A tleap script that builds the chain and sets N, CA, C and O, in Angstrom:
source leaprc.protein.ff14SB
mol = sequence {
  NMET ARG THR PHE THR PHE ASN PHE VAL SER
  VAL PHE VAL GLY VAL LEU ILE ALA SER GLY
  LEU PHE ALA GLN SER GLU THR ILE SER LEU
  SER ARG ALA LEU GLU LEU SER LYS GLN ASN
  ASN LEU THR LEU GLN GLN GLN THR ARG ARG
  LEU GLU GLN ALA ARG ALA ALA LEU ALA ALA
  GLN LYS ALA GLU TYR PHE PRO THR VAL SER
  LEU ASN GLY SER TYR ASN TYR ILE SER GLU
  LEU ALA LYS LEU THR LEU PRO ILE SER LEU
  PRO GLY THR PRO PRO PRO GLU ILE GLU ALA
  GLY VAL CASN
}
set mol.1.N position { -55.663 36.998 -9.250 }
set mol.1.CA position { -54.680 36.654 -8.704 }
set mol.1.C position { -54.793 35.065 -8.160 }
set mol.1.O position { -53.918 34.204 -8.247 }
set mol.2.N position { -56.074 34.944 -7.599 }
set mol.2.CA position { -56.156 33.318 -7.085 }
set mol.2.C position { -56.357 32.683 -8.234 }
set mol.2.O position { -55.724 31.641 -8.403 }
set mol.3.N position { -57.097 33.056 -9.088 }
set mol.3.CA position { -57.337 32.166 -10.344 }
set mol.3.C position { -55.604 31.874 -10.852 }
set mol.3.O position { -55.094 30.753 -10.862 }
set mol.4.N position { -55.070 32.837 -11.151 }
set mol.4.CA position { -53.751 32.544 -11.671 }
set mol.4.C position { -52.989 31.470 -10.786 }
set mol.4.O position { -52.474 30.520 -11.375 }
set mol.5.N position { -52.878 31.573 -9.268 }
set mol.5.CA position { -52.308 30.465 -8.396 }
set mol.5.C position { -52.867 29.345 -9.031 }
set mol.5.O position { -52.197 28.469 -9.578 }
set mol.6.N position { -54.365 29.373 -8.946 }
set mol.6.CA position { -55.074 27.833 -9.047 }
set mol.6.C position { -54.541 26.843 -10.666 }
set mol.6.O position { -54.443 25.644 -10.931 }
set mol.7.N position { -54.297 28.185 -11.466 }
set mol.7.CA position { -54.341 27.884 -12.774 }
set mol.7.C position { -52.995 26.980 -12.924 }
set mol.7.O position { -52.956 25.907 -13.526 }
set mol.8.N position { -51.888 27.613 -12.264 }
set mol.8.CA position { -50.384 27.545 -12.328 }
set mol.8.C position { -50.421 26.000 -11.495 }
set mol.8.O position { -49.983 24.993 -12.051 }
set mol.9.N position { -50.923 25.969 -10.288 }
set mol.9.CA position { -51.148 24.606 -9.669 }
set mol.9.C position { -51.472 23.437 -10.253 }
set mol.9.O position { -51.044 22.307 -10.018 }
set mol.10.N position { -52.723 24.026 -11.485 }
set mol.10.CA position { -53.388 22.639 -11.939 }
set mol.10.C position { -52.641 22.448 -12.977 }
set mol.10.O position { -52.560 21.409 -13.633 }
set mol.11.N position { -51.882 23.793 -13.208 }
set mol.11.CA position { -50.973 22.914 -14.485 }
set mol.11.C position { -49.591 21.596 -14.204 }
set mol.11.O position { -49.212 20.553 -14.738 }
set mol.12.N position { -49.198 22.517 -12.959 }
set mol.12.CA position { -48.021 21.745 -12.634 }
set mol.12.C position { -48.575 20.537 -12.332 }
set mol.12.O position { -48.154 19.612 -13.027 }
set mol.13.N position { -49.326 20.284 -11.573 }
set mol.13.CA position { -49.927 18.967 -11.205 }
set mol.13.C position { -50.167 18.196 -12.256 }
set mol.13.O position { -49.885 17.001 -12.166 }
set mol.14.N position { -50.648 18.639 -13.283 }
set mol.14.CA position { -51.058 17.882 -14.915 }
set mol.14.C position { -49.855 17.554 -15.097 }
set mol.14.O position { -49.644 16.344 -15.179 }
set mol.15.N position { -49.072 18.182 -15.180 }
set mol.15.CA position { -47.853 17.968 -15.788 }
set mol.15.C position { -46.878 16.988 -15.193 }
set mol.15.O position { -46.301 16.192 -15.933 }
set mol.16.N position { -46.616 17.007 -13.606 }
set mol.16.CA position { -46.028 15.884 -12.990 }
set mol.16.C position { -47.097 14.613 -13.057 }
set mol.16.O position { -46.630 13.531 -12.699 }
set mol.17.N position { -48.163 14.632 -13.381 }
set mol.17.CA position { -49.229 13.318 -13.469 }
set mol.17.C position { -48.715 12.861 -15.009 }
set mol.17.O position { -48.266 11.735 -15.224 }
set mol.18.N position { -48.805 13.566 -15.718 }
set mol.18.CA position { -48.441 13.097 -17.223 }
set mol.18.C position { -46.690 12.467 -17.145 }
set mol.18.O position { -46.297 11.385 -17.580 }
set mol.19.N position { -45.958 13.423 -16.527 }
set mol.19.CA position { -44.653 12.615 -16.761 }
set mol.19.C position { -44.531 11.232 -16.081 }
set mol.19.O position { -43.814 10.383 -16.609 }
set mol.20.N position { -45.283 10.930 -14.788 }
set mol.20.CA position { -45.443 9.975 -14.142 }
set mol.20.C position { -45.952 8.924 -14.865 }
set mol.20.O position { -45.537 7.783 -14.666 }
set mol.21.N position { -46.842 9.178 -15.718 }
set mol.21.CA position { -47.540 8.053 -16.853 }
set mol.21.C position { -46.489 7.730 -17.417 }
set mol.21.O position { -45.899 6.678 -17.172 }
set mol.22.N position { -45.988 8.862 -18.518 }
set mol.22.CA position { -45.127 8.464 -19.424 }
set mol.22.C position { -43.944 7.533 -18.410 }
set mol.22.O position { -43.509 6.606 -19.093 }
set mol.23.N position { -43.438 7.539 -17.248 }
set mol.23.CA position { -42.642 6.639 -16.735 }
set mol.23.C position { -42.754 5.400 -16.399 }
set mol.23.O position { -41.735 4.732 -16.223 }
set mol.24.N position { -44.005 4.858 -16.247 }
set mol.24.CA position { -44.801 3.885 -16.229 }
set mol.24.C position { -44.950 2.991 -17.065 }
set mol.24.O position { -45.399 1.846 -17.015 }
set mol.25.N position { -44.360 3.881 -18.166 }
set mol.25.CA position { -45.548 2.876 -19.544 }
set mol.25.C position { -44.309 2.250 -20.334 }
set mol.25.O position { -44.364 1.733 -21.450 }
set mol.26.N position { -42.948 2.434 -19.360 }
set mol.26.CA position { -41.688 1.745 -19.975 }
set mol.26.C position { -41.861 -0.066 -19.326 }
set mol.26.O position { -41.957 -0.328 -18.128 }
set mol.27.N position { -41.865 -0.917 -20.240 }
set mol.27.CA position { -41.706 -2.312 -20.072 }
set mol.27.C position { -40.146 -3.234 -20.065 }
set mol.27.O position { -39.367 -3.228 -21.018 }
set mol.28.N position { -39.977 -3.819 -19.068 }
set mol.28.CA position { -39.080 -4.360 -18.934 }
set mol.28.C position { -39.106 -6.048 -19.069 }
set mol.28.O position { -40.125 -6.538 -18.583 }
set mol.29.N position { -38.316 -6.846 -19.547 }
set mol.29.CA position { -38.178 -8.651 -19.556 }
set mol.29.C position { -38.183 -8.836 -18.007 }
set mol.29.O position { -37.882 -7.956 -17.200 }
set mol.30.N position { -38.570 -10.118 -17.707 }
set mol.30.CA position { -38.622 -10.504 -16.715 }
set mol.30.C position { -37.086 -10.627 -16.459 }
set mol.30.O position { -36.703 -10.062 -15.434 }
set mol.31.N position { -36.174 -11.240 -17.177 }
set mol.31.CA position { -34.606 -11.671 -16.712 }
set mol.31.C position { -33.935 -9.794 -16.207 }
set mol.31.O position { -33.088 -9.490 -15.367 }
set mol.32.N position { -34.600 -9.069 -16.963 }
set mol.32.CA position { -34.081 -7.644 -16.916 }
set mol.32.C position { -34.220 -7.138 -15.351 }
set mol.32.O position { -33.369 -6.622 -14.626 }
set mol.33.N position { -35.809 -7.521 -15.051 }
set mol.33.CA position { -36.340 -7.438 -13.835 }
set mol.33.C position { -35.595 -8.213 -12.761 }
set mol.33.O position { -35.358 -7.829 -11.615 }
set mol.34.N position { -35.316 -9.200 -13.243 }
set mol.34.CA position { -34.443 -10.017 -11.835 }
set mol.34.C position { -33.223 -9.511 -11.804 }
set mol.34.O position { -32.664 -9.397 -10.713 }
set mol.35.N position { -32.673 -9.170 -12.821 }
set mol.35.CA position { -31.139 -8.441 -13.031 }
set mol.35.C position { -31.103 -7.408 -11.730 }
set mol.35.O position { -30.532 -7.405 -10.640 }
set mol.36.N position { -32.039 -6.516 -12.448 }
set mol.36.CA position { -32.129 -5.103 -11.537 }
set mol.36.C position { -32.481 -5.425 -10.089 }
set mol.36.O position { -31.997 -4.767 -9.168 }
set mol.37.N position { -33.231 -6.326 -9.908 }
set mol.37.CA position { -33.761 -6.596 -8.755 }
set mol.37.C position { -32.369 -7.249 -7.644 }
set mol.37.O position { -32.241 -6.965 -6.453 }
set mol.38.N position { -31.433 -8.189 -8.484 }
set mol.38.CA position { -30.035 -8.191 -7.588 }
set mol.38.C position { -29.276 -7.302 -7.610 }
set mol.38.O position { -28.459 -7.397 -6.695 }
set mol.39.N position { -29.152 -6.517 -8.184 }
set mol.39.CA position { -28.204 -5.213 -8.490 }
set mol.39.C position { -28.587 -4.282 -7.046 }
set mol.39.O position { -27.827 -3.860 -6.175 }
set mol.40.N position { -29.917 -4.170 -7.173 }
set mol.40.CA position { -30.267 -3.266 -6.282 }
set mol.40.C position { -30.376 -3.911 -4.689 }
set mol.40.O position { -30.341 -3.124 -3.744 }
set mol.41.N position { -30.490 -5.157 -4.487 }
set mol.41.CA position { -30.764 -5.768 -2.948 }
set mol.41.C position { -29.520 -5.539 -2.464 }
set mol.41.O position { -28.423 -5.747 -2.980 }
set mol.42.N position { -29.841 -5.055 -1.336 }
set mol.42.CA position { -28.524 -4.676 -0.516 }
set mol.42.C position { -28.378 -6.050 0.299 }
set mol.42.O position { -27.233 -6.493 0.203 }
set mol.43.N position { -29.211 -6.818 1.052 }
set mol.43.CA position { -29.229 -8.094 1.771 }
set mol.43.C position { -28.532 -9.080 0.658 }
set mol.43.O position { -27.532 -9.744 0.929 }
set mol.44.N position { -29.038 -9.096 -0.358 }
set mol.44.CA position { -28.109 -10.332 -1.264 }
set mol.44.C position { -26.582 -9.803 -1.436 }
set mol.44.O position { -25.600 -10.524 -1.613 }
set mol.45.N position { -26.598 -8.330 -1.342 }
set mol.45.CA position { -25.032 -8.310 -1.751 }
set mol.45.C position { -24.546 -8.434 -0.469 }
set mol.45.O position { -23.407 -8.895 -0.400 }
set mol.46.N position { -25.021 -8.188 0.432 }
set mol.46.CA position { -24.182 -8.544 1.540 }
set mol.46.C position { -23.891 -9.792 1.746 }
set mol.46.O position { -22.753 -10.134 2.069 }
set mol.47.N position { -24.890 -10.649 1.585 }
set mol.47.CA position { -24.846 -12.169 1.846 }
set mol.47.C position { -23.674 -12.746 0.946 }
set mol.47.O position { -22.931 -13.644 1.345 }
set mol.48.N position { -23.559 -12.080 -0.459 }
set mol.48.CA position { -22.410 -12.706 -1.395 }
set mol.48.C position { -21.264 -11.820 -1.002 }
set mol.48.O position { -20.229 -12.368 -1.380 }
set mol.49.N position { -21.061 -10.904 -0.519 }
set mol.49.CA position { -19.711 -10.629 -0.087 }
set mol.49.C position { -19.354 -11.646 1.018 }
set mol.49.O position { -18.303 -12.256 0.821 }
set mol.50.N position { -20.027 -11.938 2.131 }
set mol.50.CA position { -19.578 -12.992 3.294 }
set mol.50.C position { -19.719 -14.119 2.728 }
set mol.50.O position { -19.260 -14.994 3.463 }
set mol.51.N position { -20.089 -14.486 1.877 }
set mol.51.CA position { -20.081 -15.784 0.904 }
set mol.51.C position { -18.518 -15.880 0.335 }
set mol.51.O position { -17.900 -16.928 0.519 }
set mol.52.N position { -17.923 -14.816 -0.328 }
set mol.52.CA position { -16.745 -14.414 -0.675 }
set mol.52.C position { -15.968 -14.967 -0.006 }
set mol.52.O position { -15.323 -15.989 -0.241 }
set mol.53.N position { -15.996 -14.030 1.259 }
set mol.53.CA position { -14.877 -14.280 2.499 }
set mol.53.C position { -15.006 -15.498 3.048 }
set mol.53.O position { -13.963 -16.025 3.437 }
set mol.54.N position { -16.102 -16.133 3.191 }
set mol.54.CA position { -16.241 -17.286 3.782 }
set mol.54.C position { -15.217 -18.424 2.641 }
set mol.54.O position { -14.281 -19.155 2.963 }
set mol.55.N position { -15.636 -18.273 1.710 }
set mol.55.CA position { -14.720 -19.007 0.457 }
set mol.55.C position { -12.797 -18.860 0.543 }
set mol.55.O position { -11.991 -19.730 0.215 }
set mol.56.N position { -12.488 -17.414 1.114 }
set mol.56.CA position { -11.241 -17.484 1.010 }
set mol.56.C position { -10.793 -17.561 2.214 }
set mol.56.O position { -9.576 -17.739 2.272 }
set mol.57.N position { -11.319 -17.494 3.166 }
set mol.57.CA position { -10.969 -18.472 4.511 }
set mol.57.C position { -10.588 -19.837 4.572 }
set mol.57.O position { -9.663 -20.282 5.250 }
set mol.58.N position { -11.586 -20.683 3.596 }
set mol.58.CA position { -11.223 -21.800 3.709 }
set mol.58.C position { -10.393 -21.884 2.627 }
set mol.58.O position { -9.514 -22.706 2.881 }
set mol.59.N position { -10.270 -21.428 1.570 }
set mol.59.CA position { -8.838 -21.228 0.865 }
set mol.59.C position { -7.573 -21.379 1.674 }
set mol.59.O position { -6.645 -22.188 1.642 }
set mol.60.N position { -7.876 -20.247 2.462 }
set mol.60.CA position { -6.454 -20.049 3.585 }
set mol.60.C position { -5.989 -21.340 4.579 }
set mol.60.O position { -4.842 -21.706 4.833 }
set mol.61.N position { -7.497 -22.003 5.138 }
set mol.61.CA position { -7.022 -22.913 5.946 }
set mol.61.C position { -6.605 -24.366 4.958 }
set mol.61.O position { -5.721 -25.108 5.385 }
set mol.62.N position { -7.243 -24.660 3.758 }
set mol.62.CA position { -6.774 -25.482 2.656 }
set mol.62.C position { -5.112 -25.604 2.929 }
set mol.62.O position { -4.382 -26.513 3.325 }
set mol.63.N position { -4.864 -23.934 2.425 }
set mol.63.CA position { -3.371 -23.702 2.354 }
set mol.63.C position { -2.776 -24.204 3.382 }
set mol.63.O position { -1.757 -24.838 3.110 }
set mol.64.N position { -3.064 -24.138 4.472 }
set mol.64.CA position { -1.989 -24.789 5.550 }
set mol.64.C position { -1.541 -26.133 5.872 }
set mol.64.O position { -0.575 -26.528 6.524 }
set mol.65.N position { -2.706 -26.894 5.106 }
set mol.65.CA position { -2.568 -28.334 5.058 }
set mol.65.C position { -1.078 -28.874 4.117 }
set mol.65.O position { -0.378 -29.879 4.238 }
set mol.66.N position { -1.001 -27.605 3.098 }
set mol.66.CA position { 0.148 -28.303 2.402 }
set mol.66.C position { 1.758 -27.934 3.013 }
set mol.66.O position { 2.175 -26.892 3.517 }
set mol.67.N position { 2.480 -29.291 2.731 }
set mol.67.CA position { 3.899 -28.981 3.110 }
set mol.67.C position { 4.356 -27.694 3.009 }
set mol.67.O position { 3.737 -26.944 2.253 }
set mol.68.N position { 5.564 -27.161 3.771 }
set mol.68.CA position { 6.391 -25.971 3.316 }
set mol.68.C position { 7.741 -26.589 3.371 }
set mol.68.O position { 8.138 -27.587 3.974 }
set mol.69.N position { 8.319 -25.785 2.627 }
set mol.69.CA position { 9.682 -26.244 1.793 }
set mol.69.C position { 10.886 -25.270 2.388 }
set mol.69.O position { 10.664 -24.066 2.265 }
set mol.70.N position { 11.683 -25.513 2.791 }
set mol.70.CA position { 12.649 -24.318 3.021 }
set mol.70.C position { 14.253 -24.782 2.665 }
set mol.70.O position { 14.706 -25.749 3.278 }
set mol.71.N position { 14.801 -24.329 2.020 }
set mol.71.CA position { 16.225 -24.457 1.422 }
set mol.71.C position { 17.223 -23.535 2.029 }
set mol.71.O position { 17.115 -22.338 1.760 }
set mol.72.N position { 18.143 -23.921 2.783 }
set mol.72.CA position { 19.205 -22.650 2.874 }
set mol.72.C position { 20.520 -23.409 3.171 }
set mol.72.O position { 20.599 -24.254 4.062 }
set mol.73.N position { 21.539 -23.054 2.370 }
set mol.73.CA position { 22.844 -23.049 2.088 }
set mol.73.C position { 24.130 -22.155 2.274 }
set mol.73.O position { 24.129 -20.956 1.997 }
set mol.74.N position { 24.858 -22.602 2.600 }
set mol.74.CA position { 26.161 -21.876 3.037 }
set mol.74.C position { 27.478 -22.342 2.522 }
set mol.74.O position { 27.609 -23.515 2.173 }
set mol.75.N position { 28.457 -21.494 2.456 }
set mol.75.CA position { 29.517 -21.931 1.426 }
set mol.75.C position { 31.018 -21.429 1.837 }
set mol.75.O position { 31.358 -20.427 1.208 }
set mol.76.N position { 31.862 -21.863 2.652 }
set mol.76.CA position { 33.318 -21.366 3.118 }
set mol.76.C position { 34.248 -21.493 2.608 }
set mol.76.O position { 34.563 -22.606 2.188 }
set mol.77.N position { 35.064 -20.388 2.442 }
set mol.77.CA position { 36.399 -20.850 1.661 }
set mol.77.C position { 37.590 -20.568 2.307 }
set mol.77.O position { 37.590 -19.373 2.603 }
set mol.78.N position { 38.521 -21.079 2.631 }
set mol.78.CA position { 39.926 -20.699 3.194 }
set mol.78.C position { 40.981 -20.823 2.406 }
set mol.78.O position { 41.286 -21.903 1.899 }
set mol.79.N position { 41.678 -19.671 2.216 }
set mol.79.CA position { 42.377 -19.773 1.319 }
set mol.79.C position { 43.583 -20.615 1.773 }
set mol.79.O position { 44.075 -21.536 1.120 }
set mol.80.N position { 44.106 -20.063 3.302 }
set mol.80.CA position { 45.200 -20.521 4.021 }
set mol.80.C position { 44.693 -22.068 4.361 }
set mol.80.O position { 43.533 -22.393 4.610 }
set mol.81.N position { 45.818 -22.912 4.310 }
set mol.81.CA position { 45.851 -24.630 4.727 }
set mol.81.C position { 45.881 -24.391 6.262 }
set mol.81.O position { 46.487 -23.463 6.797 }
set mol.82.N position { 45.294 -25.156 6.781 }
set mol.82.CA position { 45.527 -25.093 8.480 }
set mol.82.C position { 46.937 -26.078 8.707 }
set mol.82.O position { 47.076 -27.070 7.992 }
set mol.83.N position { 47.899 -25.750 9.684 }
set mol.83.CA position { 48.971 -26.060 9.690 }
set mol.83.C position { 49.280 -26.626 11.410 }
set mol.83.O position { 49.277 -25.961 12.446 }
set mol.84.N position { 49.475 -27.771 11.246 }
set mol.84.CA position { 49.372 -28.176 12.512 }
set mol.84.C position { 51.124 -28.482 13.521 }
set mol.84.O position { 51.914 -29.224 12.937 }
set mol.85.N position { 51.456 -28.062 14.535 }
set mol.85.CA position { 53.108 -28.033 14.911 }
set mol.85.C position { 52.914 -29.310 15.938 }
set mol.85.O position { 52.094 -29.318 16.856 }
set mol.86.N position { 53.695 -30.244 15.661 }
set mol.86.CA position { 53.775 -31.366 16.822 }
set mol.86.C position { 54.894 -30.909 17.735 }
set mol.86.O position { 55.957 -30.446 17.322 }
set mol.87.N position { 54.564 -31.081 19.042 }
set mol.87.CA position { 55.786 -30.630 20.064 }
set mol.87.C position { 56.933 -31.527 19.913 }
set mol.87.O position { 57.993 -31.115 20.385 }
set mol.88.N position { 56.927 -32.614 19.375 }
set mol.88.CA position { 57.820 -33.551 19.204 }
set mol.88.C position { 59.105 -33.111 18.282 }
set mol.88.O position { 58.940 -32.826 17.096 }
set mol.89.N position { 60.246 -33.077 18.833 }
set mol.89.CA position { 61.218 -32.943 18.126 }
set mol.89.C position { 62.829 -33.448 18.442 }
set mol.89.O position { 63.399 -33.596 19.523 }
set mol.90.N position { 63.189 -33.598 17.410 }
set mol.90.CA position { 64.757 -34.077 17.539 }
set mol.90.C position { 65.517 -33.236 17.994 }
set mol.90.O position { 65.212 -32.066 17.762 }
set mol.91.N position { 66.679 -33.485 18.739 }
set mol.91.CA position { 67.664 -31.903 19.274 }
set mol.91.C position { 68.280 -31.733 17.585 }
set mol.91.O position { 68.612 -32.506 16.686 }
set mol.92.N position { 68.190 -30.084 17.804 }
set mol.92.CA position { 68.785 -29.623 16.333 }
set mol.92.C position { 68.367 -29.583 15.116 }
set mol.92.O position { 69.031 -29.165 14.168 }
set mol.93.N position { 66.719 -30.215 15.041 }
set mol.93.CA position { 65.880 -29.830 14.004 }
set mol.93.C position { 64.437 -29.064 14.445 }
set mol.93.O position { 63.972 -28.905 15.574 }
set mol.94.N position { 64.033 -28.752 13.452 }
set mol.94.CA position { 62.573 -27.859 13.627 }
set mol.94.C position { 61.535 -28.805 14.096 }
set mol.94.O position { 61.647 -29.982 13.755 }
set mol.95.N position { 60.458 -28.408 14.893 }
set mol.95.CA position { 59.844 -29.408 15.142 }
set mol.95.C position { 58.604 -29.767 13.934 }
set mol.95.O position { 58.177 -28.798 13.307 }
set mol.96.N position { 58.157 -30.851 13.682 }
set mol.96.CA position { 57.473 -31.504 12.171 }
set mol.96.C position { 56.286 -30.508 12.598 }
set mol.96.O position { 55.775 -30.273 13.693 }
set mol.97.N position { 55.962 -29.835 10.837 }
set mol.97.CA position { 54.304 -29.558 10.859 }
set mol.97.C position { 53.929 -30.177 10.177 }
set mol.97.O position { 54.637 -30.845 9.423 }
set mol.98.N position { 52.676 -30.191 10.182 }
set mol.98.CA position { 51.555 -31.150 9.365 }
set mol.98.C position { 50.629 -30.185 8.695 }
set mol.98.O position { 50.136 -29.408 9.513 }
set mol.99.N position { 50.213 -29.980 7.387 }
set mol.99.CA position { 49.031 -29.222 6.762 }
set mol.99.C position { 48.133 -29.948 6.858 }
set mol.99.O position { 48.312 -31.156 7.010 }
set mol.100.N position { 47.048 -29.450 6.800 }
set mol.100.CA position { 45.544 -30.358 6.758 }
set mol.100.C position { 45.094 -29.387 5.796 }
set mol.100.O position { 45.326 -28.178 5.787 }
set mol.101.N position { 44.102 -30.401 4.609 }
set mol.101.CA position { 43.553 -30.110 3.696 }
set mol.101.C position { 44.116 -30.268 2.147 }
set mol.101.O position { 44.940 -31.100 1.768 }
set mol.102.N position { 43.591 -29.458 1.511 }
set mol.102.CA position { 44.209 -29.932 -0.223 }
set mol.102.C position { 44.753 -28.574 -0.796 }
set mol.102.O position { 44.252 -27.495 -0.480 }
set mol.103.N position { 45.766 -28.695 -1.623 }
set mol.103.CA position { 46.606 -27.728 -2.277 }
set mol.103.C position { 45.403 -27.374 -3.398 }
set mol.103.O position { 45.604 -26.534 -4.274 }
savepdb mol mol.pdb
quit
């Protein structure tokens, strides 16, 4: 039994070492290595996000220098003309009325 366990452990360790050797035999170019390091560098990712936030804040600050334009309008329509009754009248005639506006 002891020999079986020793052989099993030896074979298992041998397989692990062999698989490690195969994994290390992959070659990559310098540009690929730099690309992988940029993708996996947490500090670089954090600094990139901070830079993007700073640029967005700068753009927001610059936008405040631009003038703001607002436009308001209103329209009223009165269908009846305003009438003004004068309190001066001659005896036996109705008081005169003046219409203000355009028909």
